[in-house]
C-alpha positions as CSV (number, residue, x, y, z in Angstrom):
1,M,9.9,-9.5,31.9
2,C,7.8,-10.7,29.0
3,P,9.8,-12.8,26.6
4,F,7.3,-12.0,23.6
5,C,8.2,-8.4,24.1
6,Y,12.0,-9.2,23.5
7,I,10.9,-11.2,20.6
8,G,8.7,-8.5,19.3
9,K,11.1,-6.0,19.7
10,R,13.7,-7.8,17.7
11,H,11.3,-8.6,15.0
12,F,10.5,-4.7,14.9
13,E,14.1,-3.8,14.7
14,M,14.7,-6.4,12.0
15,A,11.9,-4.7,10.2
16,L,13.0,-1.1,10.8
17,K,16.6,-2.1,9.5
18,D,15.3,-2.8,6.1
19,F,13.0,0.3,6.1
20,A,14.0,3.0,3.7
21,H,12.6,5.8,6.1
22,A,14.0,4.4,9.2
23,A,15.5,7.9,10.2
24,D,12.1,9.4,10.2
25,I,10.8,7.0,12.6
26,K,10.6,8.0,16.4
27,L,10.2,5.3,18.8
28,V,8.8,5.8,22.4
29,W,8.8,3.0,24.9
30,K,5.6,2.9,27.1
31,S,5.3,1.2,30.4
32,F,3.1,-1.8,31.2
33,Q,3.2,-4.4,34.0
34,L,2.6,-8.0,33.4
35,D,1.8,-8.5,37.2
36,P,1.8,-5.3,39.4
37,T,0.8,-7.5,42.5
38,I,4.5,-8.7,42.8
39,P,5.8,-7.2,45.8
40,K,9.2,-5.2,45.6
41,G,12.1,-7.5,47.0
42,A,10.0,-10.4,47.0
43,K,11.7,-13.8,46.5
44,L,9.3,-16.0,44.5
45,G,11.4,-18.7,43.4
46,T,12.3,-19.9,39.8
47,V,10.3,-18.8,36.9
48,Y,8.6,-22.2,36.6
49,Q,7.4,-21.9,40.3
50,Y,6.1,-18.7,39.6
51,L,4.2,-19.5,36.4
52,A,2.9,-22.7,38.2
53,A,1.4,-20.8,41.0
54,S,0.0,-17.9,38.8
55,K,-1.1,-20.0,35.7
56,G,-2.5,-23.1,37.4
57,L,0.3,-25.1,35.8
58,S,2.7,-27.9,36.9
59,E,6.2,-26.9,37.0
60,D,7.0,-29.4,34.1
61,Q,4.2,-27.7,32.2
62,A,6.0,-24.5,32.8
63,R,9.2,-25.6,31.8
64,E,7.7,-26.9,28.4
65,M,5.8,-23.7,27.9
66,T,9.1,-21.8,28.3
67,G,10.9,-24.1,26.5
68,N,8.8,-23.5,23.3
69,V,9.2,-19.7,23.6
70,A,13.1,-20.2,24.1
71,D,12.9,-22.0,20.7
72,M,11.0,-19.3,19.3
73,A,13.3,-16.5,20.5
74,S,16.3,-18.5,19.1
75,Q,14.8,-17.8,15.5
76,A,15.0,-14.3,16.2
77,G,18.7,-14.6,17.4
78,L,18.0,-14.5,20.8
79,Q,18.8,-16.8,23.9
80,L,16.5,-16.8,26.8
81,N,17.9,-18.4,30.0
82,F,14.7,-19.3,32.1
83,D,16.5,-21.3,34.6
84,Q,18.4,-18.2,35.9
85,A,15.7,-15.7,35.3
86,V,14.7,-13.6,38.6
87,V,10.9,-12.9,39.0
88,A,10.7,-9.2,40.1
89,N,8.6,-6.2,40.2
90,S,9.1,-4.2,37.1
91,F,7.8,-0.7,38.2
92,D,11.3,0.8,38.9
93,A,12.8,-0.7,35.7
94,H,10.0,1.2,33.8
95,R,10.7,4.5,35.6
96,L,14.5,3.9,34.6
97,I,13.3,3.6,30.8
98,H,11.5,6.9,31.3
99,L,14.5,8.7,32.7
100,A,16.8,7.1,29.7
101,Q,14.4,8.3,27.2
102,A,14.6,11.9,28.6
103,H,18.2,11.7,27.7
104,Q,17.6,9.8,24.3
105,L,18.9,6.6,25.8
106,G,15.7,4.5,26.1
107,Q,16.5,1.9,23.5
108,I,19.7,1.2,24.9
109,V,18.4,0.8,28.5
110,K,15.4,-1.3,27.2
111,E,17.8,-3.6,25.6
112,K,19.9,-4.0,28.6
113,L,17.0,-4.8,30.9
114,F,16.2,-7.5,28.7
115,Q,19.6,-9.0,28.7
116,A,19.8,-8.6,32.4
117,H,16.5,-10.6,33.0
118,F,16.8,-13.0,30.4
119,N,20.4,-13.6,29.7
120,E,22.3,-12.6,33.1
121,G,19.9,-13.9,35.9
122,K,19.7,-10.4,37.4
123,D,17.1,-8.8,39.6
124,I,15.6,-5.8,37.7
125,A,14.0,-4.5,40.9
126,D,17.4,-4.2,42.7
127,P,18.4,-0.5,42.7
128,T,22.1,-1.5,42.4
129,V,21.4,-3.4,39.1
130,L,19.2,-0.7,37.9
131,T,21.8,1.7,38.6
132,Q,24.5,-0.3,36.8
133,I,22.3,-0.5,33.8
134,G,21.6,3.2,33.5
135,V,25.4,4.1,33.9
136,E,26.3,1.6,31.4
137,A,23.9,3.0,29.1
138,G,25.4,6.5,29.4
139,L,23.1,8.0,32.3
140,D,24.6,9.9,35.1
141,N,25.2,7.7,38.2
142,T,23.9,10.4,40.6
143,E,20.8,11.2,38.5
144,V,19.8,7.4,38.4
145,T,20.3,7.0,42.1
146,A,18.5,10.0,43.1
147,M,15.4,8.9,40.6
148,L,15.5,5.4,42.3
149,H,15.2,7.1,45.8
150,S,12.4,9.3,44.8
151,E,8.9,9.1,43.2
152,E,10.2,10.7,39.9
153,Y,8.5,9.2,36.9
154,T,6.1,7.1,38.8
155,A,3.1,9.4,37.4
156,E,4.6,8.7,33.9
157,V,4.5,5.0,34.5
158,E,0.9,5.0,35.7
159,R,-0.2,7.3,33.0
160,D,1.1,4.9,30.2
161,I,-0.6,1.9,32.1
162,Q,-3.9,3.9,31.9
163,E,-3.4,4.7,28.3
164,A,-2.9,1.3,27.6
165,R,-6.2,0.3,29.3
166,Q,-7.9,3.1,27.2
167,L,-6.5,1.7,23.9
168,G,-7.9,-1.6,24.9
169,V,-4.5,-3.4,25.6
170,R,-4.9,-6.5,27.1
171,G,-1.3,-7.9,26.6
172,V,2.2,-7.1,25.3
173,P,3.8,-6.6,23.2
174,F,1.5,-4.1,21.6
175,F,2.9,-1.7,19.0
176,V,1.0,1.4,18.1
177,F,1.9,3.2,14.8
178,D,0.9,6.8,14.3
179,R,-2.1,6.3,16.6
180,K,-4.0,4.4,13.7
181,Y,-2.5,0.9,13.4
182,A,-1.6,-1.7,16.1
183,I,0.3,-4.9,16.0
184,S,-0.5,-7.2,18.9
185,G,2.0,-10.0,19.8
186,A,5.4,-11.0,18.7
187,Q,4.2,-11.1,15.1
188,P,6.8,-12.0,12.1
189,V,9.0,-9.4,10.7
190,T,6.9,-9.3,7.4
191,A,3.9,-8.0,9.6
192,F,5.8,-5.2,10.9
193,R,7.3,-4.4,7.5
194,E,3.8,-4.2,6.0
195,I,2.5,-1.8,8.9
196,L,5.5,0.4,8.5
197,D,4.9,1.0,4.9
198,K,1.3,1.6,5.1
199,S,1.4,3.9,8.1
200,F,4.5,5.9,7.1
201,A,2.9,6.3,3.5
202,E,-0.2,7.9,5.0
203,W,1.8,10.1,7.3
204,R,4.0,11.4,4.5
205,A,1.0,12.1,2.5
206,E,-0.3,14.2,5.4
207,H,3.3,15.7,6.0
208,P,5.0,16.4,2.5
209,V,8.5,17.3,2.4
210,V,8.6,20.9,1.6
211,K,11.1,21.7,-1.2
212,L,11.9,25.4,-1.7
213,D,13.2,27.2,-4.8
214,V,15.8,29.1,-3.1
215,S,17.6,32.2,-4.6
216,E,21.0,32.3,-2.8
217,G,22.7,35.7,-1.3
218,P,25.2,36.7,1.1
219,S,24.6,34.9,4.5
220,C,26.1,33.4,7.7
221,S,26.0,29.6,8.1
222,T,25.0,27.9,11.5
223,D,28.7,27.4,12.2
224,G,29.3,31.1,12.3
225,L,31.1,31.4,8.8
226,C,29.8,34.4,6.9
227,D,30.5,35.1,3.2
């Protein structure tokens, strides 16, 4: 539900698109709840009412604040509809991301969750919504339903949140590169490019590409053809 996470995600993707070694980058999404006190199934009114109550603002101030964020998002090519966004407990959405990552679909589910919350006014705590998102991303309906009606991936989400605390994460988005460098907040695309270049260069120095001088002879290929 963090708009800056959506913006930061898009900035990172824009930087990665121009990165020469993008194919060597493995992206892993980690869980972090902005407000774990939101009860599941709770109806907390509009985003403006929620922010006014939780941040000590007036609703007009909340509207102005989110309007500024929406303007920032538009510069990254995103449209945020705070008028329709549903305040919800995100724990099960994080569990869905973990399931998706087990099937190499984490990136797709993450994007669909952002779209559901910020563009479509959907409740991302609703099992029906989460199942639809999972299936549209390519997950099996039965597997998603079974996960949502169990405690599967609960420990993984809690472990991610604890890991964030140990790293000193106090807000999101928070990007960690090779456990050496970090970017906090929705920083510009140039910031992500600089860290990608620096962290990858150091990683490559420690993991050089091995080029063998091969002497060829009769062999069988991986597709079963033998010479």
